[in-house]
LOVEX-90539 format. One line per field, with one value per residue (C-alpha): residue number from 1; residue in three letters; x negated, y negated, z negated. Coordinates in pm, whole numbers. Layout:
N
num <- c(NUM, ...)
residuo <- c(Ala, ...)
x <- c(X, ...)
y <- c(Y, ...)
z <- c(Z, ...)
This chain:
419
num <- c(1, 2, 3, 4, 5, 6, 7, 8, 9, 10, 11, 12, 13, 14, 15, 16, 17, 18, 19, 20, 21, 22, 23, 24, 25, 26, 27, 28, 29, 30, 31, 32, 33, 34, 35, 36, 37, 38, 39, 40, 41, 42, 43, 44, 45, 46, 47, 48, 49, 50, 51, 52, 53, 54, 55, 56, 57, 58, 59, 60, 61, 62, 63, 64, 65, 66, 67, 68, 69, 70, 71, 72, 73, 74, 75, 76, 77, 78, 79, 80, 81, 82, 83, 84, 85, 86, 87, 88, 89, 90, 91, 92, 93, 94, 95, 96, 97, 98, 99, 100, 101, 102, 103, 104, 105, 106, 107, 108, 109, 110, 111, 112, 113, 114, 115, 116, 117, 118, 119, 120, 121, 122, 123, 124, 125, 126, 127, 128, 129, 130, 131, 132, 133, 134, 135, 136, 137, 138, 139, 140, 141, 142, 143, 144, 145, 146, 147, 148, 149, 150, 151, 152, 153, 154, 155, 156, 157, 158, 159, 160, 161, 162, 163, 164, 165, 166, 167, 168, 169, 170, 171, 172, 173, 174, 175, 176, 177, 178, 179, 180, 181, 182, 183, 184, 185, 186, 187, 188, 189, 190, 191, 192, 193, 194, 195, 196, 197, 198, 199, 200, 201, 202, 203, 204, 205, 206, 207, 208, 209, 210, 211, 212, 213, 214, 215, 216, 217, 218, 219, 220, 221, 222, 223, 224, 225, 226, 227, 228, 229, 230, 231, 232, 233, 234, 235, 236, 237, 238, 239, 240, 241, 242, 243, 244, 245, 246, 247, 248, 249, 250, 251, 252, 253, 254, 255, 256, 257, 258, 259, 260, 261, 262, 263, 264, 265, 266, 267, 268, 269, 270, 271, 272, 273, 274, 275, 276, 277, 278, 279, 280, 281, 282, 283, 284, 285, 286, 287, 288, 289, 290, 291, 292, 293, 294, 295, 296, 297, 298, 299, 300, 301, 302, 303, 304, 305, 306, 307, 308, 309, 310, 311, 312, 313, 314, 315, 316, 317, 318, 319, 320, 321, 322, 323, 324, 325, 326, 327, 328, 329, 330, 331, 332, 333, 334, 335, 336, 337, 338, 339, 340, 341, 342, 343, 344, 345, 346, 347, 348, 349, 350, 351, 352, 353, 354, 355, 356, 357, 358, 359, 360, 361, 362, 363, 364, 365, 366, 367, 368, 369, 370, 371, 372, 373, 374, 375, 376, 377, 378, 379, 380, 381, 382, 383, 384, 385, 386, 387, 388, 389, 390, 391, 392, 393, 394, 395, 396, 397, 398, 399, 400, 401, 402, 403, 404, 405, 406, 407, 408, 409, 410, 411, 412, 413, 414, 415, 416, 417, 418, 419)
residuo <- c(Met, Thr, Val, Tyr, Ala, Gly, Pro, Val, Phe, Asp, Met, Ala, Ala, Lys, Gln, Phe, Asn, Val, Ile, Ala, Asp, His, Leu, Gly, Ile, Pro, Ser, Asp, Glu, Arg, Asp, Arg, Leu, Leu, Leu, Pro, Lys, Arg, Ala, Ile, Thr, Val, Ser, Cys, Pro, Ile, His, Arg, Asp, Asp, Gly, Ser, Ile, Ala, Val, Tyr, Glu, Gly, Tyr, Arg, Val, Gln, His, Leu, Leu, Thr, Met, Gly, Pro, Thr, Lys, Gly, Gly, Thr, Arg, Phe, Ala, Pro, Ser, Val, Asp, Ile, Gly, Glu, Val, Ala, Ala, Leu, Ala, Ile, Trp, Met, Ser, Trp, Lys, Cys, Ala, Leu, Val, Gly, Leu, Pro, Tyr, Gly, Gly, Ala, Lys, Gly, Gly, Val, Thr, Val, Asp, Leu, Ser, Gln, Leu, Ser, Lys, Arg, Glu, Leu, Glu, Ser, Leu, Ser, Arg, Arg, Tyr, Met, Gln, Glu, Met, Ile, Pro, Phe, Val, Gly, Pro, His, Thr, Asp, Val, Met, Ala, Pro, Asp, Met, Gly, Thr, Asn, Glu, Gln, Val, Met, Ala, Trp, Phe, Met, Asp, Thr, Tyr, Ser, Met, Tyr, Gln, Gly, Gln, Thr, Val, Thr, Glu, Ile, Val, Thr, Gly, Lys, Pro, Val, Phe, Ser, Gly, Gly, Thr, Leu, Gly, Arg, Arg, Glu, Ala, Thr, Gly, Arg, Gly, Val, Ala, His, Leu, Ser, Arg, Arg, Val, Met, Asp, Val, Leu, Ser, Ile, Asp, Pro, Thr, Lys, Ala, Thr, Ala, Val, Val, Gln, Gly, Phe, Gly, Asn, Val, Gly, Ser, Tyr, Ala, Ala, Leu, Gly, Leu, His, Leu, Met, Gly, Leu, Lys, Val, Ile, Ala, Val, Ser, Asp, His, Thr, Gly, Ala, Leu, His, Asp, His, Arg, Gly, Leu, Asp, Ile, Pro, Ala, Leu, Met, Asp, His, Ala, Ile, Lys, His, Gly, Ser, Ile, Ala, Gly, Phe, Ser, Thr, Glu, Leu, Ala, Phe, Asp, Pro, Ala, Glu, Ile, Leu, Thr, Leu, Ala, Cys, Asp, Val, Leu, Val, Pro, Ala, Ala, Ile, Glu, Arg, Val, Ile, Asp, Gly, Pro, Val, Ala, Glu, Lys, Leu, Lys, Cys, Arg, Val, Leu, Ala, Glu, Ala, Ala, Asn, Gly, Pro, Thr, Thr, Pro, Asp, Ala, Asp, Ile, Val, Leu, Glu, Gln, Arg, Arg, Lys, Glu, Ile, Phe, Leu, Ile, Pro, Asp, Ile, Leu, Cys, Asn, Ser, Gly, Gly, Val, Val, Val, Ser, Tyr, Phe, Glu, Trp, Val, Gln, Asp, Leu, Gln, Gln, Leu, Phe, Trp, Glu, Glu, Glu, Glu, Val, Met, Arg, Arg, Glu, Tyr, Gln, Ile, Leu, Asp, Arg, Ala, Phe, Glu, His, Met, Leu, Ser, Arg, Val, Arg, Ala, Asp, Asn, Ile, Ala, His, Arg, Thr, Ala, Ala, Met, Ala, Ile, Gly, Val, Glu, Lys, Val, Arg, Ala, Ala, Lys, Asn, Thr, Arg, Gly, Leu, Phe, Pro)
x <- c(18823, 18500, 18147, 18006, 17919, 17610, 17534, 17323, 17649, 17877, 17661, 17739, 18083, 18131, 17982, 18116, 18472, 18364, 18246, 18656, 18752, 18611, 18692, 19089, 18998, 19323, 19317, 19402, 19141, 18904, 18816, 18711, 18472, 18295, 18283, 18065, 18159, 18004, 17719, 17520, 17348, 17102, 16938, 16508, 16316, 15940, 15681, 15484, 15092, 15127, 15390, 15688, 16017, 16117, 16419, 16497, 16829, 16805, 17119, 17189, 17478, 17548, 17739, 17841, 17864, 18108, 17819, 17550, 17299, 17306, 16899, 16805, 16488, 16397, 16342, 16133, 16166, 16270, 16576, 16737, 17129, 17414, 17518, 17192, 17115, 17543, 17438, 17162, 17286, 17568, 17377, 17180, 17458, 17572, 17186, 17153, 17482, 17343, 17016, 17202, 17109, 17335, 17301, 17495, 17319, 17178, 16998, 16844, 16655, 16499, 16501, 16137, 15852, 15571, 15303, 15357, 15311, 14976, 14999, 15095, 15391, 15472, 15441, 15670, 15950, 15930, 15937, 16223, 16393, 16462, 16515, 16862, 16900, 16877, 17246, 17319, 17096, 16945, 16785, 17143, 17298, 17069, 16783, 16509, 16239, 15989, 16045, 15958, 15736, 15748, 15470, 15370, 15244, 15635, 15728, 15477, 15557, 15933, 15915, 15719, 16016, 16219, 16036, 15938, 16300, 16390, 16135, 16014, 15845, 16084, 15902, 16202, 16381, 16172, 16055, 15780, 15558, 15168, 15053, 14934, 15191, 15410, 15479, 15460, 15171, 15248, 15537, 15356, 15312, 15655, 15916, 15582, 15524, 15855, 15913, 15614, 15776, 16137, 15950, 15742, 16100, 16270, 15916, 15949, 16334, 16254, 15914, 15692, 15325, 15202, 14867, 14984, 15212, 15239, 15347, 15425, 15503, 15653, 15548, 15276, 15323, 15366, 15675, 15500, 15079, 15192, 15422, 15124, 14892, 15123, 15188, 14757, 14746, 14962, 14781, 14964, 14818, 14876, 14909, 15046, 15116, 15260, 15313, 15436, 15095, 14998, 15031, 14727, 14799, 14551, 14646, 14359, 14456, 14413, 14190, 14501, 14294, 14020, 14325, 14446, 14139, 14132, 14482, 14434, 14149, 14277, 14676, 14756, 14611, 14501, 14141, 14116, 14047, 14095, 14074, 14367, 14579, 14928, 15320, 15439, 15745, 15708, 15618, 15951, 15998, 15646, 15642, 15625, 15698, 15761, 15930, 15932, 16085, 15952, 15975, 16361, 16652, 16827, 16563, 16657, 16998, 17192, 16979, 16684, 16846, 16890, 16472, 16369, 16098, 16086, 16250, 16242, 16341, 16265, 16433, 16140, 16406, 16676, 16970, 16721, 16950, 17290, 17604, 17599, 17263, 17412, 17719, 17428, 17194, 17526, 17508, 17151, 17214, 16980, 16752, 16623, 16691, 16754, 16665, 16925, 16754, 16939, 16737, 16451, 16366, 16529, 16201, 16097, 16424, 16382, 16040, 16158, 16431, 16165, 15916, 16261, 16315, 15964, 16002, 16279, 16132, 15787, 15702, 15460, 15407, 15076, 15128, 15167, 15491, 15618, 15541, 15693, 16042, 16015, 16015, 16238, 16538, 16421, 16454, 16752, 17001, 16798, 16948, 17327, 17325, 17241, 17476, 17725, 17629, 17621, 18046, 18179, 17992, 17935, 17606, 17299, 17432, 17830, 17727, 17480, 17685, 17977, 17805, 17730, 18083, 18263, 18087, 18093, 18526, 18563, 18377, 18581, 18907, 18832, 18745, 19085, 19139, 19133, 19334)
y <- c(-5092, -4993, -5095, -4906, -5008, -5080, -4848, -4552, -4543, -4494, -4231, -4028, -4132, -4035, -3660, -3561, -3648, -3416, -3154, -3245, -3175, -2872, -2654, -2847, -3087, -3248, -3655, -3698, -3438, -3612, -3923, -3724, -3557, -3826, -4191, -4114, -4034, -4333, -4645, -4868, -5269, -5362, -5666, -5570, -5941, -5903, -6152, -6179, -6221, -6664, -6697, -6747, -6475, -6303, -6087, -5780, -5625, -5230, -4937, -4636, -4423, -4104, -3868, -3550, -3430, -3157, -2910, -3011, -3316, -3539, -3532, -3784, -4028, -4394, -4608, -4907, -5065, -5400, -5257, -5054, -5190, -4979, -4813, -4695, -4527, -4406, -4249, -4090, -3963, -3855, -3638, -3476, -3316, -3147, -3047, -2894, -2716, -2543, -2426, -2332, -2521, -2652, -3032, -3299, -3562, -3886, -4180, -4534, -4754, -5130, -5399, -5552, -5547, -5348, -5521, -5901, -5676, -5658, -5308, -5476, -5578, -5274, -5136, -5380, -5363, -4953, -4974, -5259, -5111, -4789, -4927, -5043, -4756, -4582, -4569, -4385, -4157, -3786, -3477, -3319, -3689, -3820, -3625, -3866, -3877, -4027, -4141, -4360, -4657, -4414, -4204, -4009, -4267, -4503, -4132, -4159, -4512, -4402, -4143, -4266, -4603, -4350, -4164, -4462, -4571, -4183, -4184, -3875, -3724, -3695, -3526, -3363, -3692, -3733, -3512, -3536, -3685, -3612, -3217, -3336, -3519, -3287, -3212, -2907, -2754, -2756, -3079, -3326, -3065, -2933, -3123, -3100, -2749, -2666, -2820, -2647, -2311, -2357, -2416, -2137, -1923, -2093, -2029, -1681, -1651, -1836, -1617, -1907, -1786, -2090, -2061, -2217, -2433, -2855, -3065, -3345, -3570, -3962, -4011, -3948, -4051, -3780, -3532, -3618, -3545, -3226, -3068, -3169, -2971, -2712, -2677, -2703, -2440, -2184, -2284, -2558, -2838, -3124, -3354, -3693, -3850, -4221, -4428, -4857, -4940, -4738, -4422, -4194, -3905, -3643, -3341, -3109, -3107, -3431, -3377, -3370, -3281, -3543, -3779, -3741, -3781, -4135, -4228, -4143, -4389, -4622, -4619, -4596, -4405, -4762, -4797, -4373, -4402, -4657, -4411, -4244, -4559, -4466, -4640, -4526, -4643, -4320, -4051, -3900, -3810, -3635, -3292, -3059, -2744, -2858, -3254, -3387, -3688, -3772, -4145, -4332, -4266, -4342, -4328, -4044, -4201, -4079, -4203, -4074, -3759, -3738, -3768, -3535, -3275, -3030, -2665, -2711, -3029, -2991, -3280, -3422, -3733, -3751, -3866, -3913, -3845, -4025, -3893, -3964, -3812, -3473, -3512, -3543, -3247, -2998, -3023, -2893, -2709, -2373, -2619, -2758, -2601, -2826, -2813, -2982, -3257, -3128, -2794, -2849, -3101, -2991, -2789, -3120, -3051, -2706, -2742, -3073, -2836, -2593, -2832, -2971, -2569, -2568, -2909, -2767, -2418, -2573, -2279, -2364, -2157, -2085, -2286, -1943, -1860, -2218, -2167, -1792, -1921, -2257, -1990, -1760, -1991, -2202, -1843, -1753, -2146, -2081, -1721, -1812, -2086, -1931, -1637, -1897, -2084, -1695, -1630, -1986, -2045, -2395, -2615, -2631, -2937, -2813, -2523, -2637, -2917, -2678, -2443, -2785, -2882, -2593, -2554, -2865, -2812, -2548, -2674, -2953, -2722, -2506, -2752, -2939, -3338, -3416, -3588)
z <- c(-8694, -8853, -8968, -8768, -8422, -8172, -7900, -8152, -8317, -8048, -7858, -8203, -8153, -7786, -7885, -8194, -7963, -7657, -7945, -8111, -7799, -7705, -8076, -8014, -8362, -8438, -8383, -8792, -8913, -8688, -8882, -9187, -9001, -8846, -9063, -9363, -9736, -9862, -9668, -9891, -9796, -10023, -10069, -10133, -10180, -10285, -10326, -10066, -10053, -9998, -10312, -10111, -10139, -9816, -9837, -9606, -9568, -9662, -9588, -9659, -9522, -9685, -9397, -9592, -9955, -9957, -9886, -10093, -10185, -9831, -9678, -9437, -9375, -9469, -9133, -9168, -8826, -8665, -8499, -8851, -8790, -9035, -8667, -8623, -8997, -8938, -8636, -8696, -9046, -8866, -8605, -8935, -9102, -8762, -8788, -9142, -9091, -8738, -8880, -9210, -9480, -9804, -9713, -9607, -9334, -9458, -9306, -9436, -9378, -9402, -9066, -9104, -8864, -9006, -8860, -9025, -9408, -9581, -9743, -10134, -9932, -9838, -10133, -10268, -10047, -10033, -10441, -10411, -10137, -10410, -10723, -10555, -10399, -10780, -10870, -10504, -10506, -10714, -10682, -10666, -10424, -10185, -10153, -9939, -9690, -9450, -9067, -8834, -9054, -9337, -9466, -9734, -9911, -9906, -10026, -10340, -10396, -10418, -10620, -10859, -10911, -10932, -11215, -11380, -11447, -11546, -11773, -11662, -11278, -11039, -10756, -10619, -10545, -10221, -9952, -9768, -10026, -10016, -10133, -10468, -10591, -10518, -10173, -9973, -9754, -9374, -9390, -9214, -8947, -8963, -8705, -8398, -8491, -8497, -8085, -7971, -8121, -7966, -7636, -7686, -7701, -7403, -7182, -7336, -7180, -6858, -6801, -6812, -6876, -7115, -7008, -6610, -6819, -6800, -7104, -7116, -7411, -7480, -7791, -8024, -8397, -8612, -8432, -8113, -8166, -8373, -8083, -7843, -8034, -8096, -7764, -7642, -7860, -7718, -7331, -7182, -7074, -7154, -6880, -6977, -7313, -7447, -7724, -7813, -7651, -7342, -7142, -7061, -6772, -6634, -6443, -6551, -6935, -7184, -7509, -7773, -8070, -7977, -7884, -8244, -8384, -8227, -8342, -8656, -8658, -8428, -8488, -8103, -7813, -7702, -7623, -7615, -7200, -6910, -6664, -6788, -6787, -6653, -6645, -6893, -6720, -6502, -6797, -6843, -6459, -6437, -6305, -6557, -6762, -7055, -7119, -7483, -7540, -7955, -7949, -8020, -7917, -7576, -7334, -7114, -6903, -6582, -6376, -6507, -6610, -6179, -6147, -6470, -6282, -6543, -6663, -7057, -7186, -7594, -7783, -8072, -8133, -8233, -7972, -7666, -7465, -7331, -7286, -6965, -6873, -7044, -6779, -6497, -6741, -6726, -6344, -6363, -6598, -6387, -6342, -6684, -6994, -7315, -7641, -7796, -8139, -8363, -8289, -8121, -8400, -8756, -8847, -9054, -9269, -9254, -9425, -9671, -9773, -9861, -10080, -10267, -10399, -10464, -10647, -10865, -10973, -10964, -10737, -10512, -10180, -9913, -9614, -9373, -9577, -9496, -9154, -9130, -9368, -9126, -8792, -8906, -8920, -8634, -8465, -8634, -8491, -8220, -8103, -8251, -8056, -7716, -7865, -7825, -7525, -7314, -7470, -7370, -7042, -7226, -7214, -7564, -7699, -7697, -7860, -8113, -8198, -8200, -8467, -8668, -8722, -8745, -9041, -9157, -9064, -9273, -9583, -9621, -9557, -9805, -10066, -9974, -10029, -10362, -10548)
């Protein structure tokens, strides 16, 4: 029995057991590697604008504290529950280990429909959530970051709340802050840029000419929009995008800079064009060279995987592909090159790490330096994954996760079991 439940946690557990079987990890070691170190559930009461009191449930799961402080985003969304948060924390542990960061995985969130909150209510909820977390987080314990439903402003409120309790400004308690509040240049763009960079690496491996290639992006939030922009700047035609309001399709290629400007101004792609409207349910199965699922978990299941018509599947979202779909993708490995999520979207945590380091040192880098270091780390992890694929003749996700799990297992075994 475990307190964690739900389809997202079950998916993370199933993925782990596949890797554990592959690595031959004894059964008595598995729970120690899989189950989170710590899980916190809090109530977050706030005053609504109408004078009433509302209480929201908040969570923080710290999966791994063996290799340094935990690191992970904070999600404000109606779907948030302890199982989803735990799964995301587990994936973050494998991700940090894969790319070589001195972190364990964490994740947090509040179950809330942001469309029902005013800006003042959002600030109250953000500050109350951080206030409830203060006994459990810190620059060398757990460092928060933005995720779905949170942004630079929310991180600034988190940082300010924590700092008021410490009696001094502690910029390193969160990453993803505004640059003028201790953030780093390049953080906002980091995840999307990393997705585009790794997609280009795969196109080079497959001898695909970017100027003759097409891309489809599901999800046009921060990650999806910057991934689309990066691919656009490389010369690809981004022929379709979608978000929670609908989808757009143009075989000639969409004007991505104009679409980004529209989305920033209006909050979504809705209203950009009526002529280009498209069925969002069909976007994942459009014929293209690069498919970027950048929305939510579990959008590619077995039947969808059988219908994919892409050559590169770049998982910008966390957990977009189910274990059933992985079986299909393994059979289609010669047709579709998968960039697994724990590598593909790791540019965000890599640059978050840079922000944390800069805050601790009080020495800040130029954006070119941030990008150079980000791509260097991504390239190293990409080559490590490919080497493992070739050596063991295994799927890309298996190789990436095996590298991460092996590092975590080695760290735990080296430190031993206390007391």
